[in-house]
N, C-alpha and C positions, 0 to 999 in steps of 0.2 A: 461372576465374573469379575475378571482382572481388571486393571486399573486400565489397562488401553482400551477395551471393551467403553469401560465409564468415560474417557475419554471421547470416544469417536461419537456414543450415545448423545453428550454433551453437545456437542458441535452439529450432529445432525438436529437436535433439537431448538438450540439456537440458531441455523440456519430456518428452520421450518417457523419460528417464531417470528422471523423479520418477512418470508414469505409471505405467511397471512396478514399479519400487518402491513405488506403494500399494499395490500388487496379489500383492506376496510375504510370506505371515503370518508371523507370528513364533511360533514351536516352542513349544508347550507349553500353545495356550490352544482352546480350546472353540470353534469358529466358529457350533453352531447355537443355543449357550445367549449368547452374544456379538449375534449378527442379531437374536434375540429380547429383547434387555436394549435397544441400540438403538429396535427399533422403536417401540416405549413411551417412547423418548427425541428425539422428533423434533423436538418445539417445546419445548427446553429448553435450558440452556448447552450441553448436551454435544452437540443438535445442530448447535449452534451451530461448537459448536470442531471436529465432524465435517466442516461444509463447510468450512472452513479449509483443511482436510488433506487435501480431494479425496477423502473417504470412507475414506483409511487410516486413520480410529483405527474406525470401525465393523467393517474387514476385521481390525483389531488386527494392521496390515502393518511394517514395517521404518521406514515413515515416519508410524506413531499420533500422537507429540507432533507433526509437522508441523514449521514454521517459526517458529511463533509463541515457542517460545521466545528465539530469535536478535531477533525484533521487542521481547519485553518487554526483555530485557538492554539492546538500544539504548534503550528508552525511558529505560531507567535512566540509564544512562549519560552520556545529553544532558542530562536533569536536570542531575547531576553535574555537570557542563563548564559547564553557564550558574550554577552557585552555589558549587561549590570552585574556591579558588583556583589549587591545584596544576594541575587538571587544564584550566581556563581558560588555563594558561600553556601547555600543551602543545598546545591548539589554537592560538597563538599561531606557535608551532613549525613551521608547515606541515608539508613532506611525511611529516617525520620523526616529529612531532608526531601525524599522523594514521595513521600505522600504528601508533604507541605506544596511540591511543585506539582502533582497530580491533582490537589485541589484548585491550585490557581487555573489547570488547567481547564476543569468541569467549569468553573465560576464563566471562565473565558468562553467556552463553549453555549451554555446560556443565555451571555450579552450576544455573542453573536446568531443566535437560533432566534433572540428575539426581532433582532433586526430585519435578519432573511424573512421572519415569521411575517411581522410589520409591513413590510416592503411588497410579498407577494401577495396579502389582502389588498392593502392599496391597490394593486394591479387591476386583482380580479378584480373588485368591484369598480374600476373605472371602467373597462370592457366589456360590463354588463354579465360578468362570467359567472355572478351570485344569485341564488332566487329571490334575496331578500336585503336588504342596505343597511337593516337598523342593527344599533350599536352593539346587542349584545351575540348579535350570529358574529359581527366582524372581532370580538372579541374570544367568543368560542374559539373560530378558527386559530386566532393566534394563539393561542393555550393550547389546543390539541397540536398545532406542528410543532411546538416548543416538548412539548412532552414525549412527542413522538422519539424527535432527537437526543432527551436527555435518556429514555429507555434504549434507542438503540446503544448510545454510547456506554451503559452499566451492562446491558448486554454482552456488546464487546470485553468488556472489561473479563466479565465471569466468563467468557470461552477463550479467553487467555488464559486464565488461571485455574477453570477447571477442567480443560476440554485440551486442542493441538492446536500450535502455530497460534498466530498473532489473531485476536477474533475481528480486530477495528479488519483488517487486512481479508478475512473471511467475510464480512458483513458485503463487501467491495466487491470480493470475487463473487459472489450469492447474487446480488445483484447484476454484474452483468455477464454472468453465465446463463442468467433465466433469457437471458437476450439472443443468446447464440441461437436456439432453434428456429427462431424468425427470422434470422440473419440470412442461415441458409434456404431456407424456404423462400425468401423473397428472389434471393438467386435462381430457386429451378423454376419459379413463376415468371421470373423473367424469360427466361429459356423455353416455356414453354409456352410464351404469347409471342415469341418472335421478336423482344427487344433487345434480347442477348443471346450469340452464337453459343452452341455449345464447347465450341474449342476454346472462347472467351471465357465460360463459365469455367470450363478445367483448366485455365492458365488462372485464374482468380485463386480457385483450390490448391497448385500447385504453389503459389508464392505462399499463399498460407501456411503448406506444409513447411517449405523452405526458409521462411519467417522463425515458425516456430523448433524448428531444427537449430537457425544458427542460437536461437534465444536459449536456449540449453546447454548449447556447447558452450556459451559464452560464456555464462551463468556456472558450470562446472569447470571451467577454465583458472588454471591457480598460477602463480610466482615464486617458484619455489627457493627461498635461500638458504645455501649449504649451511649449517652448523657443526663444528666440532665443539665435543667435551673433553675437558681434558684430564690425563689419569689422573685419579686419585689412589691413595693410597688406605687400604682398609684391613688393620692391623698388620702383620706381616709382610702382606703380601699387594704387589701393586697389580690395580682395575687397571686395563683396555681402554685408551679411549676412545670413543665412542661419535657416530657421527651422522646426523639427521639433518633437517629441515625446517625452516621454518615459511610454511602457507601460506602466501596471500590471497586474496581473491582480486581476477579482476575487475570483476563489478563489487565492490565491499558495503556499498551502500543499498544493492539490490533493487529494489521497484519504488523505497521510499521516495527517492527524485522527483520522479515521474505523477505520482499521487501528491505530493506537495508542490508541483507545477500545475496541474490540473486545476486543486484548490486554490490558487493563488489566481489564477485566472478566471476560476470563476466565478467567486465572490465580488469583485468589484462589475466583472460585464454583467451580471444579473444585477447590483443593484441597480448599475446602470438601465438598466434594460426597464427596472420596476419602476422606476423614480422619474424616466424620462418622457414615459409614455401619456400622451396628452397636451405637452408641456412643448414648447419650440426651446429644447433645450439641446441645440444643436450638435453640442462638443460631446454630451452622451450619447446622443442616438449617431454620430460616427464613430465614437469609443464601439459601442455595443457592434456596429457593421462589421470594422478591421479588427477586432477580437473573435468573431465568428471564425470557426474551425476549417482548416482551408485556405484563409486568408494571409498573404504575406505576413504580416504585423503578428498576427498568432500565431505563424510555425516559428518566425523569428525572435519571439517574445516567450514562447513556450521552448525553444533550444537552451535561449541561455537561461533560462527558470531552471534546466534542469541539468545544464552544468554546474551553473551554483552552488544546487543543492547536493551534488553529487561531492562535490568538494567539502559541502558546511556539515554532510550528515556523515562522514568519511572522519572528518577530524575532529568529530564527538563519539564515537565508536571505537576509535583505533588511535593511539598514542604512539608515536614510535618511540619518546622520552621513554615510558615507562615501558617498554618493551625491550629496549635497551638494556633497564635499568636491572629487568627480570633477566636476561639471560647473563648477565655478570654476574648478579647472585647465583645461580646455580652455576658457573662454571663453565659456559658454555661463550662460544665469542663466531665471529666469523671471520672462515679465512682470508688476510690480508689488511683484517680492518681491524683499529687499535678497540678494543673493550668501550665503552661510557658514550663520550659524546661521539667520535666518529663515527658509532657504529649506529648512533641514535641518527645523524644526519646522513647515514648510508640508507639506513630503511626508508627515512622521509622521503629521499630520492626517488627510491623506487618506489613508493607510494604513492608517491606526484606524478609518475609518468602512467602508473597501471590505474589510477583515479578518468585521470586523463583518459586514457584508454574505455576505461566504463563508462564515461560520462560520452563521451561521441556516439559509444553504441547504445546508450539509451536514447539519445538523442534520433540517431535514426529511427531506429526502433519505432520509436512513438511519433514519430512524423514522415517516415517513410509513406504507407498507408492515404496519408494525408496529403500529397504533393500528390502518387498517383492518381485521385481520386479527381483533386481539381486542376491539376497542371496536365494530365495527359488523359483527362475523363474517362478511367481505367473502372470499371464497378464494382471496385474494392471497398466492400462493405464494413469491414472488421476492422475499427478503430485500433493504431499499433498504441497506445496507453491501453486498449480492452486486451490485448491479445499477453503484452507484458504482464499484467496483471494476474493473470489467467494463469501461465504458466510458472510464474515465480511463486505464486500464493501455492498453489499444487504441489511443485517441486519440494517448496519448503515443508507444508505439510507432509507430505508422504517421508522427508528426511527425519523431523521429530517422531512422526509413528514409529518409521525401522530404531531408530533411539530407544524408546521406549522397550519397543520388542526386545531388541538387544539385550538393555537393562533386566525385563522378567526372565530372561533366560539365564543372565547372567545368576541371578535372585536365584531362581529356582536349582541351579547348579551347585551353590553354592549349602545353600538348604540342603538336599541332595547327599554332600559330602560330609557336613554337620551328622544327619544323620545316620550313614556309613561307618563314619567314628565312633559312633556313641555304641551302633550293634557289633561294631569290632570289639570296645571296649569290655563292655558286657561278656560278650560271647570270652574272651579270652580269660575276665575274672570269677567268669562261674564254668 
C-alpha cells in the first residue's frame, strides 16, 4: 500500500470515528424531549450550532459541543499572537514556538469547552430534559462533553498530520455533509405534499448548482503579477533573461473567515441562550433573538466579521515585505517597479484589492441563502456557510491528493531511472 492510500484510509477512519461518536448519547438526558426541543429550534442559532456538530447536539451525543470550542480558542490565540509581544516572539521561534502556541490553544479549548459544557448542562436541567438532577449526573454530563471535544481536537490534529487536508475542516465537512441528504429529502417531501411547486424546487436546485460553480470559479481565480529574472553569467556565457509570474489567489484566506465568523457568533449567542433561560434577563434574550440566522443584525454582524477575518487571516499567511525580499534575493523584479520597498508596496496594494474582493465574495455566498430564505421566503434549505465549507474543503482535499499522487509518480520515475542507470553500468562493465 502506497503513502497516498494510507493517508486516504486514515482520513476515512477519522471521519468514521466522528460519525460513530455523534450517535453515542450522553447518559442522563431524555432523548424525546431533546428531539422535540430541537425540532422547534431549526432556524435559530442552535440549529446552526447543531449543523456544525453533525447533529451531535440534537442527539446530545459525546460530541455534542463539536469542534467549535477549538476553533474559538484558535481565533483568540491568533488575535493575541498578533497584538501581544510575548506571543509574537514565540511565533518567531520556529517549531518550538509553534508547539507552545498549540499548547495554549489546547488549554483554551478545554476552558471554553468547560464553560459551554456547564452552560448546556444547566440549561438541560432547567428545562427538565434530564432524567434526574443529581450532582453526579450533572458532573458526568459536563465531563463527557469536554472529553468529546478534546478527542475531536486530537483526532483533527492526527488527520492533518497523517492524512490529507486539514483535519479540523474535514470534521466540520463531515458534519455538514451528513445533513445534506436530509435537506434534499425535505425539498422532495414538500413538493410531494404540495407545499412547494415543482418549478420552485427546480429553481432552488439550479440556484444551488450556480452557487457551487461560482464558488469553484472564484476559488481558482488568480491575479498573476509578471516577473522578470535578470540575465546571469554562467562561466563564459550569459543566460537569457526569463519571464515568470507571481500567482496571488483572489481568496487567499479560504474558508477560514467563514468558520471563524460562525464560531464567534455561535459562542456568545449560545451562552446567552443557555444562561438567560428562566430569568428575566431581557437583554440576553433579545440578543439571542437578534443573532438568530436570517435576522438583520445576524446578517450585518456576520458580514462584518467575515470581512475582518479575511483581512486578518490573509495578513497572517502572506507577508508582502517577505515576498519582495525573496524576489530581490533571487534576482527577480516586477517590470516598472523598483526592487525592495517599492515592490513590497505594490504587492501589498494588489493584495489589499484582492482581499477586499475575496472578503465580499465570502460574505455574499455565506449570507445570500439567508437573505433569500428570510427576505423573499425562498425555500433554500442549504446555508451559504455550509456550501462554502463543503466546496472549499473538497477542493483543498482534492488538490492535496493530486499533489501526493504526482509526488509518488515522480519518486517512482526517479527510482526507475536509478535502476536503469545501474543496469546499464553493469552491462557495459561485464
